[in-house]
N, C-alpha and C positions, 0 to 999 in steps of 0.2 A: 075419309076423302080417297079416291079413286082418281089414279092418272091414266087417261087414256092416249096412247100415242097415235096422232091423225095419220092415217095411212089409206084413206079411200076417199072419194067423191062424196060419199054421206055424211062423213064426218068434216069433210073440208065446207060442206054447205052448211053445217051446224056452227061451226068455226065463225065464218062470214056473217051468219045471224047474230050470233052473240056480239061480234064486232060492231056492228052497224048498232044495235042496242046500246051496247055499253059507250061507245063513242059519243053517239049524240046525248046522251043522258050527261057524262061525265066532263066532256071537253066544249060543252057551249058555252060555258062561262069564262073559258080560257083562251079559245081560237075562235075563228067566224064560222058560220054555218058553211061558207063557199069552201073554207080550207078542210074542216070536216068532210064534206062529199068529196072533195080532191081527195084527201087521204085514204077515204075510204075506198074508193072507186082503185086507186092506184096501188094501195098497198095491202088492204085488208078485204078486197072482193076475194070471190071462189077462184077467179082467173089467177088474181094477184099471188093468193096463196098456194094454187097449185104449182105456179111457176117458181115461187120461192122454194117450194119443196123440191121439185123436180130440177132445177137448174141452179140454185145458189146454195145449196146443202142446209137448208133452214129444217129444224125438227119442230115441228108444232104437237102440243097437247093439250087436251081438255080435261078440265077439273071437274069430276062429278060427285055429288053426295046423295045418297037415297035416290039415285036414277034422275036427279037434277042437276043439269049443266049450271056450274056455279061460276064458271070462268075459263080462261086458257092463255098458254104461254107458248112461246116461241123462241129459240135459240139458234145458235151457227158456231161452230168452233172456229176460231181465228187464230192461228199459230198457237201460241202460250195460254189463249184466254176463251173464255166462254162467253159471247155476247149475249146478253139477255134482250133480244129485240123487242119483244112484248110480254107483258103481265098484266093482265086485265081481269078483275072480279066483278060481277055483276053488282049494282048498288045494294040491294037486299041483302047479299051475302058478304059484304065487306065487313072487317073487323071481328072475323070468326075464325081467323087462322089459316085461311085456304092459300094466302100469298106466302107466309112463312111455311106451309107445309111444300108449296112449288119451290120454295128457295131451298127446304132441305133436300127435296128430289134432286134439285140443280148442283147443289153442293156435292152429292155423293157421284153425281154424272161427270162433275169437273175433275174429283178425285180419280174416279177410275180411268179418267183419259189425262191423267197427268197434267192436268192445267192448273195455272197459277191464280188466276184470278176471275171473277165472274165481272162483267161489267154492262152498265146500261146507260142510256140516255132519258132525260128526263125533262120535259119543258118546264122553263124556269118560273113559271108561273104557276105551276101545279104543285101548289103549297104541301096538299093533304098527302100526296105519293112522295116527295122530297122527305117529307117529315117519317112516313111509313120505311123507305129505304134506308134512312138513318137509323131508326130503331132497330132495323136488321143487320144492321154493322155496316152498310156501304158508306164510303167517305166521299166527298165531294172532291174531283179532280179537275174542276174548272170548266169554262163554259166552251160550248161548240154551237157554231152558227152554220147552216147549213141551207143552200138554196133547193129546193125541191121540186121546181116546176111552176109552171103557169103564176109565177110572180108570188109564190109563197115560201116563206123561209120556216126552217126548225131553228128554234133560239132555246138551247137546253143546256143542261148540266151534263157532263159525264161523272157517272159515281162509280165506285170500283169496291168489290169486296174480294179482299184476300182469302183465297180456299186454304 
């Protein structure tokens, strides 16, 4: 697997297309279509990604295997921790080690930056992802409830991995 840092509009466009496909497939049984549309527009669109990179210090990465894009992830450094904001793998590429490969990359990044933990938030109804993160060593650190606008909420668990 190759990890490609997203640093131009062409790659941002690829991330947004992947996000649209993955989110509509994966989250349709977890949250409403309206919330999926809202979250894609506000957090996963080309303009949202561009803003996160340029103004919010996010780093986006694409995962590629044999010239096929298999997923993406995004992180931001927050004081002593690395926040794994996004980690998504296309359905046909799940259970093939790509998320683990991304996590290995992130552990190295965290160590090089002298960070103590990698943490993420995951929807409390996203059982498959919660299970996968648990197998990768993340521990549940409790519930987080957040209003994200337009009457939508994120009801998540915070999961933490000590580096």
